[in-house]
Each structure stands twice: as structure tokens, then as C-alpha cells.
C-alpha positions as CSV (number, residue, x, y, z in Angstrom):
1,M,-32.7,76.6,173.4
2,V,-34.8,74.1,173.8
3,N,-33.6,70.7,175.1
4,V,-33.6,67.3,173.1
5,T,-33.3,63.6,173.9
6,L,-31.9,61.6,171.3
7,S,-31.4,57.9,171.6
8,M,-28.5,56.0,169.8
9,P,-26.5,52.1,169.6
10,K,-25.1,51.5,172.4
11,E,-21.9,51.1,170.5
12,T,-21.7,54.3,169.4
13,H,-22.6,56.1,173.5
14,S,-19.8,53.8,174.4
15,L,-17.4,55.5,171.8
16,M,-18.8,59.0,172.8
17,K,-17.6,57.8,176.4
18,R,-14.2,56.9,175.1
19,H,-13.6,61.0,174.3
20,P,-15.3,63.3,176.5
21,E,-13.3,66.5,175.7
22,I,-15.5,66.2,172.5
23,N,-18.9,68.6,172.8
24,W,-21.3,66.0,171.9
25,S,-24.4,68.2,172.3
26,A,-22.3,70.6,169.9
27,I,-21.7,68.3,167.2
28,A,-25.1,67.0,167.2
29,R,-27.0,70.8,167.0
30,Q,-24.8,71.7,164.2
31,A,-25.4,68.3,162.4
32,V,-29.4,69.2,162.8
33,E,-28.7,72.5,161.9
34,E,-27.2,71.9,158.9
35,K,-29.3,69.6,157.7
36,A,-32.3,71.8,158.2
37,T,-30.6,74.7,156.6
38,R,-30.2,71.7,153.7
39,L,-33.8,71.2,153.8
40,L,-34.4,74.4,153.7
41,W,-32.5,75.1,150.9
42,K,-33.8,72.0,149.2
43,E,-38.0,74.0,149.5
44,K,-36.7,77.2,148.3
45,M,-35.4,75.3,144.7
46,L,-38.4,72.9,144.4
47,Q,-40.5,76.1,144.6
48,Q,-38.6,77.5,142.4
49,L,-38.8,74.9,139.7
50,D,-42.6,75.2,140.2
51,K,-42.8,78.0,139.0
52,E,-40.4,78.1,136.3
53,K,-42.5,74.7,135.3
54,E,-45.1,77.0,134.5
55,F,-43.7,79.6,133.0
56,S,-42.1,76.5,130.4
57,E,-45.9,75.0,130.2
58,W,-47.0,78.2,128.9
59,A,-44.7,79.0,126.5
60,V,-44.6,75.7,125.1
61,K,-49.0,76.2,124.5
62,A,-48.0,79.7,123.7
63,V,-45.6,78.6,120.6
64,R,-48.4,75.7,120.0
65,E,-51.0,77.6,119.8
66,H,-49.4,80.1,117.5
67,R,-48.4,77.5,114.8
68,E,-51.9,76.3,114.6
69,S,-53.3,79.7,113.9
70,A,-50.4,80.4,111.5
């Protein structure tokens, strides 16, 4: 595992110090992992959408060409 240093407002740090029983590192790690997972999913969905867009454009073009030749 790698170490990461975070900067945050003093007010937030004060609130965190009021709750030493909470593993703030684990919460930060979980939040970053969740965000990274969502971004990966978004990338995959955008790639799939690009593939579907290419197919749709091909289908529309094929239909138009067929109509013009008829």
C-alpha cells in the first residue's frame, strides 16, 4: 500500500479530532476506492456507448443508402 497526504480545512480537522475512535484513514481510503470504481465504470460505459453510436450511425447510413437506391 502507498501513503497519501491529504490537506483539509482546520475546521474539518478539529471535528475529526473530536472523534478519535473513528479510523479516518479507512474512511478516506474507502471513499477514494469507491470514487475510482465509479470512474472506471463510467469509462467502460462511455466506451460501450461509443461502440453503440458507431453501430447506430452505420445502420442509419445503410437504411438511407437502401432507400436512395430503391
